[in-house]
N, C-alpha and C positions, 0 to 999 in steps of 0.2 A: 330488358332481356330476363330480370329475375321474373316478371310475370308468367311468362312463356314456363319457364322449368318449373315452377313452381304448381304451374296449371298442369304441366304433364305430371309432375309427381303424385298431384291430387288425384288427376284421375288413373294413374297406376295404382295407388292406393285403394282406391275404390273398387278397382276391378280384381285385384289381390283379394279382396275381402271379401267380396261375392264367392268368388274360385275357391277360397277355401271352405268356404260353408258346403259347397256343393261335391265334397269329396267324400269318401268313405268313414264311415262312422265308428269304424273298427277301432280305429286309431286314434287317441286323443288329440280334440284340437288344437293345445298349446304341447303337445308331445311331439318331439324331433326323434325319427324313425332313425335304429341304427345304421343301416344300410339305406342305401337307395330305394328312395319310393318311387315307382316308374309311371303309377297313375298322378303321381303329385305334381311331379318332375314333367309330365305332358301337359296337365293342365297348368301348370307356371308358364310354359315354353308358348302356348297357345294363347293364353293372356297376354304376356307379355308384348308378343309379335302384334296380336289383335291390335293392344292398346298404341304400342310406336305407331302403328299403321295409320291408324286412327285419328292418333294425337298431330301426327306431322300432315295429313289433309286437313284436320281442323285449324290449324295454325295457318297453312296456306292460305285457306278459304277466308277464315274470318280475320287475319290481321295483314299478311303479305300481298293480298291478291289486289287490292286497290293501289298500290304503290307501283311507282315505274321501277322497269327492272331493269338492269345493266349485266354485262359480263362480270364474269368475277374480279372482285377487288379488294384492297385492303383498305382498313381504317384504322386510324389512329384516335384513339378515343380517350388515351390514359388522360388522369385529372379532374375527368366530368365526375359531377356530384361528390367533389372530393374523392373520390376514388369507392364511394361507399358501393358503386354499382359492381366494382370488383370483389369484395368480399361477401357479396351477394352470390355472385357468380359460385365462390369456393363454397360457401355453406349450402347452395342447391345442389350442388355437384357431391358434397360428403353427405347429404340426405337421401341422394338418389341412390348411393353405392350401397348406404345403409339399407335402404329397402330391398334392394336387388341381394343383395348377400343375404339377410334373414330368409326374403324368401327362397331360396335358395338350399340354406341351411334349412329351411322346413321341409323340404323335400328328402332331406337325408344326404345331400350331397356334404362332402368333406370340405373342413373351413379353407383349405388352401385353395381347391379348385373353386368353390365359392368365390373366395374372394378376387382371383383370378378372373373369372366371368363377370362378377360385380365392375370391376372395373372396367372389361370390357363393354358391357351394356350401357355403364353412367356416361364413358366417353362416347360412344354410339349417339347415345340421346344427347347429348350436348352438341357434337359436332355438327350432327344434324341441324341444330337450330343456328349455329354460328354460320353454314352452309348458306340455309336462306337469306341470312344479312348479308354475305359475300355479294348476292347477286339484287340487292335490292338498292336503289338509288340513293336512299335516306340514311345506309348505314351501309357495313362492309364487313369484310372479315377482320377480326379484332385479335391480334397474336396476345397480345394481354388478355382478351376473354379466356381463350384457350388456354393458357398458362394458369390462369385461375380454376378454369374446370378443372384442369389435369392435377392442380395442388390439390383440393378439394377431394377429387375422387382417391389420388396416392394417399393421402391424410388416412383415411377410414382403412384401404384396404392393403395398404401394407401391416398397419397394425393387425388386422386381423391375420393375415397371413404368416405374421411371426408369432404374433402372443396369443392371437385370439382373443384379443383383450383392445376396450378403448383408453389406453391411458391418456391421450390428449383429445376432447370431443370439441365438433362444434355447437355453439348453439347461440338460439335466437331471443332477444327482449325487444320490446314495442313499448311504447308511451305516446298515445295519441297527444299532438300538437295541436293548442288553439289557436289560430292564426285570425291576426287583426280586420275587423269588418270596420275600421275607420277608413271614410272615403276619401279615395285620392283623384284630385281633380287635374284637368291638364286641358287645353284647346278645345274646352267644353265636353270631353270625354272624362268619365269618372268610372273609378273601379277600387276594390279593395285587394289588400293581401288574400284574403281568402279566397276572392275569387281566383288570384293568379295560382294559387296552391291548389285548387281545384281544376284548374286546367293541366297541371303538371302530375298532380298524384292521385285525381278521380274522385269522387264524392261518397261513395260506400266504404264502410269499414272493410269490407275483406279485398277491395282494390289498395283501399290506404295501406293497409296491414305488408303489402307486397311492395309497393310503388312509394311510399313515404317515406324517403330515405335519413329526413329529419327526426323521426319517431322511433328509428332502427339502431339496435348494438349487436354487432356482431361477435360472438366470445369466443376464445378458446379456454376450455377447462381443461386445467392439468389434475390427475388424481393424486393426492399427495402420498398416501401410502406407497404405491407402487414407486413412486421417485426417490422418496427420502425412509421411508423403512417397510422395504418388503416383506421382510421376515417377521416383524413384530407382531403380536397378538393381539396388542392393548389399540394400537391405534387405528382410531376409524377408517374402515375401509372405504365410507362414501364420502367424506369429508374432501373437497376440490378448492385449488386456488383458481381464479379465473381473470385473464385479461381481455379486456374488451375495446371495441374500435367504434365511434361514432363519428356524426357530425353534425352542424346544426347550420341554422340561419340560409340555406340554401333555399331558392323558388326557381332556378335554373340549372340548366347542367352544368356551365361554367360561370355565369354572373346572375345577377339577380333583377336585369330590366327586361321588359316586353314591353310590346305596343298592342294598344288598342283603339281601334279607330281612326288609326293612321297618327295618334299619340303616344308619344315616350313615356313610360313610368318606371321607377328604380327605387327599392330599398336602401341601395348602397352594398358592394360588396365587402365593407367592412366587420360585417356580422357574421360572415359566413367563418365557419372555424371547424377543426377537429378536436376531436376526445379521444380520452385513453384512459380505462378506467381499469382497476384494481378491486376485486372484490372475491367473495368466498362464494362457495357453488354446492351445490350437493348430487353427487354420481346417483340416481334415482334407482340404476340398475346394479346396485353393489346396497342397497338397504337390504337388512337380513329379514325379508318377505318369503314364506313359504308358499302362500296361494299362487297358484299357476295362472291365472285369470290377472291378479293384481300386478304381480310381477309385470305380464303383457302390458299394461297399462302405463305402469311406470316405464318402461321399455320405450313407449309411445311419447309420455310424455317429456321423456329425456333431450329432447329437440329443444327444449325450452330452460331460459338460464333463472335458477330460482332466486326472487329476489331477497338482497341481502344487504348488509353493511357495506360501502362502497367510495372507495376514492377516487376522485375525477382529477385529472389535468387535461387542461386545452390550450390550443395555441394562442390565446387571447390571454395568455401567461396566470390565468387565473385557476387556483387549487380549491377544490368545493369536497367537504365530506358529505356522503347522504347516508343515512339510518338504515334506509332500505330504496334499493334502485333496481327498477326491472327497465 
């Protein structure tokens, strides 16, 4: 599911970038009008509706079309991939809400209305994909997915509605995993862990970033000044403390066994484990940068966790300090 939501997010981002490049030049590219700018609002509305429709058609044609259809049904997928996919849902919904919100603020819409509209648009996009799942024999409507989708959207939109600020931010980090190429032989069949990983997570870098849960960490990054010293003029406004969640040792949704040519292979489930991280982070949007273009770049890059000293705790009972963890 994170693959679908990220593809939708990427397509909307590209469309929005094209859209804002076509609007009138009297207003600076990075400038937010003080009142509602009707031409910008119309452009965003048309772009959003077109992209939503095109994305849903594309998803149905290229992903769901070849799978057997069933009437609406639910599906309990709690525990799959050590629940990394659930945090991926929350992160995707958070990022989608952020994109919708700033697109609407760019039109001059006030922050409260933009936050409410962003929540509605994000919920529509996420729920539409869940509806496709609900009618597919391979999946179903997952209330857990819906809950994490809603939680991610609410995390962004409630903060903007109340404070016009993100005291808590969701971020992502990714470190590629090197899978074993040592041959495994059973009943005349040969395979490797790398072969299984490519079946589950894909081969290309772009696909791996989205699908390889072993390589992802989802972070909740809290701005320290806003929490512990909101009135201080000396406390750095950009310093954050981040808590991350990850999991490793996974080759399947629930277990590490697979079949090939009638033969069964497994690496054992004892290697699957969850990870909790505690780390420092930087809120790039709170750096004292005056250049509007550079501030825009920082706003975009702020979806990524900055590599920092990190303490790891995992369900194998291990504790490990990373001088720089990403």
